[in-house]
Residue, then its C-alpha position, 0 to 999 in steps of 0.5 A: m500500500a502506498e504511503r499516505e501523504m500528510p496534508e500541509l499544515t495551516v499557518e496556525e498549525l505551523i505556529e503551534v509546532k514551535r509554540d508547543w516546543n516541537k521541531h520543524s521539518a525542512a518542508e515546514l520551514k520552507r513553507i513558513v518562509d514561502l507563505f510569508v514572502s508571498g503575503e499569505m502569512a500575515d505579519y502578525q502571524m509571523a510575529a507570533w512564530l518569531m516569538a515562539a522561535y525566540i522563546n523555545g529556540l531552533d536546534e542546529r538542524e532547524t537553523v540550517y533548514l530556515t537559513d536555506a529557505m531564506a537564502h532561496s526566497g528570491l534571486t541568488i547571485d551566480l559568481s561562477s563566471i569570476p575566476g578564483v575563490k570568492v570570499d566575503k567578509h561580514s561584521t555583526g555590527g559596531v561603532g566606527d567599523k569601517t573595515t569594508l572600506v579598507l578591506a574591499p580594495l586592499v584584498a582586491s589589490c592582492g588578487v582576490p575578487v570582492a563582490k559584496m552586498s552591504g546595508r544601511g545603518l540604523g540606530h547606533t551602528g553605522g552602515t557601509l552604504d551610508k559611508l560610501e554615499s558620502i563620497p560625491g557621486f558614489r552609486v550603490e544601486m546596481e543590477p546583478a549583471a553589472f555588479i558581476a561585470q565590475v568585479r570581473e573587470i576591476g576586482v571589487a564592487v560593493i552595492a546595496q542588497s537587491p530587494r529581489i535577493c533574500p527578500a525573506d530576511k528583509k521582511m523578517y528582520a523588519l518584524r524582529d526589530v519591532t517585536a523584541t526578537v532580534p537577539s536570538i542566535p538562530l535568527i541572527v545566524s539565519s539572517i547573516i548566512s542566508k544573505k551570504v549564500a544568496g550573494g554567491a560567496d564561496a567562503i566567508v570571514l565573519d567578524v563577531k563583535v563583542g562588547s557594549g556596542a555589539f549585539m553580543k555583550t559577553e564572550r560567552d554569547a559571542i562564542l555561541l554565535a560564532r559556533a552557530l555561524e560556522d556550523t550553519g555555513r558549513a552545512l550549506g557548503r560554505e567555508v566559514v571562519t570566525v573572529m571575535t573582536d572588541m566593541d567595548q570602544p569604537l574601532g579606530c577614531a572616527v565615527g560618522n560617514a565622511l569621517e570614516v571614509r577619510e580614516a579608511i583612506d588614511t589606513l590605505r595609505g598606512e597612516g590610520p589608527t593602529d587598531l583599525y590597521e591591525e584588524c584589517l590585516l587580521l581579517g584580510s589575511k584570513m580572506l587571502v588564505l581562504a581564497q588560496v592566494a596566501d600560503d598562511e596568515a603570515d604570508g597573507r599579512a605580508r602581502l597586505a602590508e606590501a599592497i598598502s606600502s606600494g600604493r596598490a591598495l589605494e590605487c584599487f580604491r581609486r578605480w573602485v570609486a570611479a567605477q561606481g560613479g564616485d570622485p576618485r580624487v578623494a583618495d588624494d584630497p579627502s577635503l573633497l568629502p563633505s565637511a561640517p560647518f560646526t564643530r565642538e571640542v569635548t575636553a577631560g574634566s580631570d587628570g587620569w586615564v581613559a578607563q572606558y567608552d560605552a561604544e553604544g553611547v558613543g554611537r548614539a552621540a554620533m547619531l544625535l549629531g546627525a550621523g545616524r538614523a532612528t528610523l530608516t526614513d531619517v535623512i543622514d548628514p554625511a559630514a556629521g560625527l565625531v573623532l576620538h583623540a584618546k582611547v582606553g588606556d591613554k593618559v589625559s590631563a584636565g582640559d585635554v581634548l577627548a573628542t571633536l564633534y562635527s555637525s551641519d546643525e549647530g543646535k545638535l552639538l550640545a546634545g551630542q556632547v552630553r551623550f558623549l560625556g555620558a559614555v566616557g569614563i576617566a579613572p585616577m589610576e592607570v588602565a590597561k589598553r583593551r585587547l583587540v581580538h577576543g578569540e578566533g574560531a569557535 
């Protein structure tokens, strides 16, 4: 006798599966994603399922099934026509994290194609697209065919994610953001890995941020996330490497779009902040090894350092900017970037050592100055932001400048100053500098 086919579950029954602590099959999770993308599953129903998944969890197998369904919820990019191993890099988000602006041309200048889709900033974290758009003329919208052609021709392209690629993630994240279901490791993993699979990456380097300015506030949570990212990516046929880096203070010194582009250019010249330079060499060396361009990470670091010292990395930056309609002269004359008409210096009130920065608080200060958005419809001031003059562990005297604030609206400087001062702590005794790397691999 032929086996009887089980009827498809209704939306309500699919929600009940997870509400009642049961496990989903691959078919059930694909049906949830498909119904939601098509509109047959209402937002309030998906919100109910997301909360059930947040509370009752998804196991490793369910996480893989959900990620795969999300990755194939729309178009997928085929990068096979581009020679070589295509390696992507993704950060879980932070303050002052402009590594993509450095790594994309730096790694490309070493012969590794970089085809990357990025996002915009929301809240205290900055978005790569907002930073790139502070370069006069730079275009982040591009059709997939043109995107692939640019990578093949000059080695690098960074564009906005198409609404047709991984649409499930865009819709689900919008709901997670307003239903208190963002900090779920399986949902974070499915969001990140699904976009990378849909974007065509062969291998992925993931920078898992740890600290006050990150989703993962503790090393324990960061390790759990890193392990889940590696396991899910590998289950879907991708090589995944994770690094856990510090986000208890901003990365580098600049926070704000044009200010971060300027700092990225300085770093490509070999003149940037030490922590940003070191993080780019760390992540970049792993990308070169995965791409089979470097024998090991030491070889990768040497190749990257040579690309900077020889000027090849900066030349690749020029070509990349020009290819996407931007003014390549910013590489040699950063004064062509937007500049703020109003500035304010924030000074230390006592002698001592910088003991801490609440990275999220610093990001909020930059947002108040106009560098970020509270909602996706807010308009960003590309010139706004702040530049730190002291980092954790630095000795300061009363009256020393801790940061310079920038805004196109003079009235926003005071609010930014108050928020910034609430995010910095000065101690009377010497404080150790923060370590950049919390761990590698899970």
